[in-house]
N, C-alpha and C positions, 0 to 999 in steps of 0.2 A: 427497682434502682436505676431503671432506664427514664421511670417516670421523674425522679428527682435529677437526675443529670438533665434533663430538658426542661424543667422550672430551674435548675441551674445557669444553664445556660441563655434562659428568655432573661432570666436576673441580672446578668452578666450584660446580657444585650443594653435593654433598656440603661443599665448604668454608662455605658457607654455613647447610649445616645445624649448624654447631658440634657437633659430636659430641662424648661425654665427656671433658674434660679433667682429666687428674690434676694434679695441683700437691702437692709438698713442700714447704711452709714454713718454711724453716730461719731464720729472722729471722739473717741473715749479713751482710746490707746492711742495716742500722737505718735506718731513717728519720726522719720526723717525727713525732711526736704533736702532735696537731688538739687543741684545749681549748676548746669551746665556753662563751663565758663568762656566756651565758646560763643555761644546765642543769649545766655543771662537767661535763658528760660529754666527757672523750679520746676519740678515737678513733685510730688506728696503720692503714694498708695496707699488705698486701703480698702478690702470689699474684691480686691481685682477689679478695681477701678482706677482712675489715674487722673489725680487734679494737677493741671497748670498751668503757669500764667508767668507775666513777668516778673522777674527776682524779688524779692521785699516786696510783694505785693499780696501774699496771702500769709498765714502761720495756722496748726492745727496747736489748739493749745487746752489745758484741764481748766474746767470750772470756768468755760463761758459761756456754755450752751444752754440750753433748755435745762431746766431744774437742777443748776449747777453741774450738768455734766461736760464733755468734749464738746468743742466745736471748730469750724474752721475761719478763723479771723479773715474778713477780705478786706481789701483796703478800696477807696472811693474812685471812681470810674476805673478798676483795675477789671480786664477781662480773666473770668477764671474757667479755664476749658475741662471739662468731663466729662472723659473719655473710658471704655472699658478695656481693661489691661491686655484680653484677649485680640482684639482687635476685631469681634464681634458686632453684632446689634443691640438693644437696650430700650426697653418701656421704661417711662416717669411717671411715677405715680402721686408723689407730694414730696414737699420738703420744708421745713421750720427756718424759719429767717430770726435773729435778733439783735441786739443793740448791749454792748457794753460800757455801762458807767462810767466812763473818766478815761477810757481809750478812743471813744467814739469823737473823731474832732469836726466832723459836720454830719450828723446824722442823717438820715437815706431816708427819702420818701417813695422812693420807688426802684422797684428791682423788673432790668430787662429778661428774663427767661426767654435763649434761642435754643428750638432743638434742627439739630441737622438732618435729616434723612440721609440715607443712601446714596441716594441721587441728584444730593445738592439741597433737596427743596427744606423751604425755612418755615416751621411753626416758632410762634413767639408769640409774647404773651409780657404785658408790662403791666407785674404787679404794684395796687399800692400799698406802700406796707403800711401805711397808719397804726393802728392798735393788731390787727390782724397776726399771728405768732404761724400762723401753718398755712400751707397750699396744699389744694389737690389739681392733679393734671386729670385731664380726659380725654384719652383718641393720641396722648404721645407715645408713641409704638413705632418700633423702628428705626430712634433712633440710632446714628454712626459716629455724634456727640454733642452736649449741651454744650452753651455759654451761659454766663451769669453774668451782669456787670448791674452796680448801684451807684445813683447819686451822692451816696455815702455811704463811712465802713457801716460792715455789716460782717454778723456771723450764721452762720451755714449750719444746720444741723440738721440731722434726723432725714436724710436722702436717699428716698425709698425706691430702689430701681429693681429689675428683673432683667438678667441677662437673655435674648432671644436664641431657642436652643437652632445650630445650626442645621441647612439643611444634612448635611452627611450626614449628623449622627441619627437623625430620621429614617434615611434609608437605611444605614444599618440596622435600628432596630426592626423594620420594615422585612428586611432578610431573613432577621433571625427567624420574626413568626412563620414567614412563609415557608423555611426550611423546618422549622417543628412540624407543619400542615402537613409538610409532605412526607416526612419521617412520620407522624401517626398514621397518614394514608395508605404506605408504603406496609406498613404492617396490618392492615385491614380493620383498623379502628374508626369508627365512623364517628363525624364528628361532637362531642356533647359525651359520648362513651366511654368509660375510664378501660385501659389497655389491661 
């Protein structure tokens, strides 16, 4: 019974530690875009991430993403800011982009991706959109925010991000493991032996 309780306590501690949580933001279930009447900043949330920019500069739409799925339509020269809803840090793995025939006034040729680290260091990459539809990012870790700006209208889709676990969560998990180790030791159970 004590082993069962120890296992449950460990599982709970690790669950509270909140390991890295990967998210693929697909925009397949478009929600409401909220507009602040004072600042005219629009905000849309999905998968615990916020997308914000000037009002009427972006809109989640059905059927505009890769393979006819949902996507986030962004106007030319509009700066789209991506931040985690928890206010923590995140990593960027990849993103897909596209265009919409008939809706695109100015076809984009380049997309500026800027990642801001917590110490305000800037990672930057200018992507040549051409025919490539998907881009991968290496070393884009510990981001506080991400800004996307294209020289033409475009659709953002399949944004692959991973939330970075909070240090306090890992400390809690470490404490739980240390407590379990001490309880085993007090009972005279050597490491690796069964109680």
